[in-house]
N, C-alpha and C positions, 0 to 999 in steps of 0.2 A: 692174069697171073702176075705175081710180083716178079720183076726183072732185076738182075744184079745191078745194072746201071742205075736204075731208079733208086735202089736201096744203098747206093754208094754214099748218099748223104748221111745215112745213119752209121756207116762204117763198122768195122770190127774193132770196137774200142773197149769192150768190157769182158775180157776173157778171164779165165781162172788165174792167170798170172797177172795180178793186179798192178804190179810195178810196170810191167810191159804195157798193159792197157792204159795206164795213167800217162805214160810217156807218149803213147800214140795219140791219145785224145787231146793232149795239150801241145801238140807239135807246133801249133801257131799261137800258143798262149803268150809267149814273150812278145811277139809282134803285136797282138791284140792289146796287151797291157801298155806298150809304148804308145800305141794309137790313142788309147783311152786317156793316158796321162797328158799327152799333148793337147787333145781335144778339151779335157777338163780345164787346163790352164788357160787356153784361149777363151773358152766360154766364160769362166769366172772373171777374167780380166775385162771383157767387154760388157758383161752384165752390169757392172757399176756405172759404166758410161751411159748405158741405155736408161738406167733408173734416173740418173741426173737429167738426161736429155728429155725423158718423158715428163718429168715434173716441170722442168723449165718451159718446154714447148706446149704442155697441156695435152699431149697426144696419148689417147688410150691404146692405140696400136703399139706405140713404143713401150708403154708400161706393161701391156700384155706380153709383148715379146721379152721384156726384161724379166717378168715373173716366170715365164717359161724357161728362160736361160738360167734363172736361179735354180729351178727344179732340175734343169739339165746338169748344172754343175754338181748338184747333190747326187743325182742319179749316176753320173759318170764316176764320182767318187765311190758310190756304192758298188758300181760294177768292178772297180779296181779291188775293193775289199772282197767282193765275191770271188774273183780270180785267186786271191791269196788264200781265202778260206777253203776253196775247192782243193788246193794243194795239200791240205792237211790229211794225214793218213787215216785210214779206218781205225776204229777202236772198239772196245767191247760194247759201248752204248750205241755207236753208229757204225754198224758192220759194213755199210756201203760207203762210208766216208761222208764227205760233204758235197757230193756232186749235185745234189738237189738245191743247194743254196743259190746258185745263179738264177734258177727258175723262180725261186721265191722272190729274189731281188727284182726280176723282170715283172712279176705280178705287182709288186709294190710300185714300180715305175708306172705301170698301167693305171693304178689307182690315183697316183699323183697327177697323171695327165687328165683324168676325169675331174679332179678338183680344180685344175687350171681352167678347163673348159667351163665349169660352172661359174667361176669368178669372172671370166671374160664375158660370159653371156649376161650375167646380172649387171655388170658395170656398163656394158654396151647398151642395154635397154634403158638404164638410168640416163645415159648421155643422149640417147635419142629423144627421150621425153624432156630433158633439160639440157640443150646443147651448150657446150662450153667453148670459148675461143681456143684456137690452136695456132701456134707459130709455125707456119709452113716451111720457111727456109731452114730453121734449126732442125725441124722434124725430118726434112729431106736429107740433110747432111748426115745425121746420125743413122737414119734408116739405110742410106747407101753404104756407110761404113759397116753397119751390122750385117748387111747382105754379103759383103766381101768376107767377113769373119765366118759367117755361117756356111758359106760355100766352101771355105777352106776346111772347116771342121767336118762338114759332111763328106768331103773328099777323103779326109784322113780316115774316118770311121768306115766309109763304104768299102775300103780296101781290106777290111778285116774279115773275120769269119762270118759266113752267111747263115750258119746253122746254130750258132750260139745265141740263145734267147736274150741273154743280157746285152750282147753286142747289137742284136736286132732292136732291142728296146732303146738303146742309146741312139741308134741311127734314126728311129722314129721320133725321138725327142728333138734331135737336131733338125730333122726334116720339118717338124712343126715350127722351129725357130726360123728356118729359112723362108718358109711360107709367110711367117709373121713379118719378116723384114721386107719381103716383096709387097705385102699388103700395106705396110707402113709407108713404103716408098711410093706406091700407087696413090695412097690417100694424100700424101704430101703433095704430089703432082696436081691432083684435083683441087686441093685447097689453094695452092699457089696460083692456079689458072682461074678458078671460079670463085674461090672463097667459101665454098659449100662445105662446112665442117661436119655434117652428119655422115659424110663418107668414111670418116675415121672409125666410128663404132660399127658401121655397116660392114666394112671389110674385116674388122675384128671378129664379128660374128661368123663370117665366111671361114676365116682361119680356124675358129673354134669348132666348126662342123668337120673340117678336114682332120683336125687333131682328134676329135671324138671318134672318127672312123678308125684311125690308127690305134687309139687306145683300146677300142673294143677288140680289134684283131689281136693285139698283144695280150690282153687279158684272157681271151678265148684260148690262145695257144698255151700260155703258161698255166691257166686253170686246167686244161686238159691233161697236162703232165702231172700237176699236183693231185688231180683226182684219179691218177693211175689209169688214164685212158690208154687204149692201144695205140701205138705209133701209127700215123696216118696211112702208111703203106703196108701194114701187116694186118691181114684179115685172118682171124683164127680158123674160119672155115676153109680158107685156101691152104693154110698150114696143114690141116687134117687131110685134105685131098692130096696135096703134093707128097706128103710123107707116105700116105697109104699107097700111092701109085708108083713111087720111085725108090723106096727103101725096101730091100729084100729082108724078109723076116718080120715085117710089120703087118699085123692083122687088123688092128684098130687104133685110132688116136682119139683121145677125149681129154676133158678137163684142160683145155688149152687156155692159158692166161698170158697175155702180152701187156707189157707196160714199159715205162722208160724212166731212168733216173733223170735224164735230160734228153732233148731231141737227138743228141749224138750217141746216146747210150741205151739202146733198146735191150729189153730183157724178156725172158719167157720161161714158163714152166708148163709141163704137159705130161700126160700119162700115155704110155704106149703098150698095147697088148701084143705080146710076141706070138708069132705063128710057130707052132710046133715046138721044137727044142732049140730055137735060136739062141745063140750064145750071148749072154747079157752084155758084156763089155763091148763086144764087136758091134752089136745092134745099137747100143747107146752111141758109139763112135760114129756109126753111119748116119744116125738121126741128127747128131750135132753137126756133122759135116754139111748136110743139106740145109739146116737152119742157118749155118754160116754163109754158105754159097748163094742160096736162093733168097734169104730174107735178111741178111746182114746182121744176124744175132749171134754173137760169140758167147754170151753168158746165158746158158739155158740149163734148167734143172729137169732132167728126164727121168720119170718114174717108169721103170720096166715092170710089166705085170705078166703073169702066166695064168692061163685058165680063163674062165668067163667072168669071174667076179672082180670088180674094181676094189682095190684095197681101201679106198675111202668110203665105199658104199656097202661093204660086207665084212664080216669078221675075218681077220687074217688067218689063213690056214696053210700050213706047209710052205710051199714055194710061191707065195702070193706075189711078191714084187720087190724090186730094189731100186733105189734112186741112184742116178749117176750125175 
């Protein structure tokens, strides 16, 4: 059974009072934006250093990390734009506003991560087949500096929202950077001690695999939202059971559909067959109260029906049903 504590992550953020819901949903928006802006500045500044360092030292690990940081800087900028776009009010063409934009941005970030992984893999194989010289001291110094910067950026972003897919995507990007810096530093150490340069592309491939796992997770989460999948902790069958057992005046629950504008904004529509002469508005209010308290859904469209026929499956006659 879905528990209120577990559904707190979805929150009551999409009620009929859109202004109130919007303010609630973005209570941490200002803090997240400041974190993203600072992280983007640090990432962009050091990315240029790694590009120069990778070219000078001949290190694929540094160039791979620099390419990843370039994507990071772009993705962090996109995340900032997403926050701004989400603030735009609903209009006639987009009646739910722009809350889905950050999810779309997160999906794009995941695709960018896949492209980075492909480039690293191809270049690593090429260097394994035709090893190139690497300047260990320069590589070690730049990798160490990059590790410090990436740890700082990761710490900045890690303190932000855990449920916002865009913030999660940014954290995954920076985590990949951090792992890239660790790999580059390790490869530099091996090269300095042994002179064995194949360690550079080998560790780059290891980082690519780790980034691939993160990219797949992000794409799966964002794709689920974009495909109108049910929020992870909302089971339509459980909704039917709980409403049928706990709400007075409910005879049957059917046509339950659950989706989300974003992981923080679950939504639902359902049909409720009233028992006897249950009063429409009072029954709808009781159903919505349970959806809010038990499943964390504030924005629900409830179709109240009377009699045995579902209004969507039989011709409407008399007092067939009303939406609330």
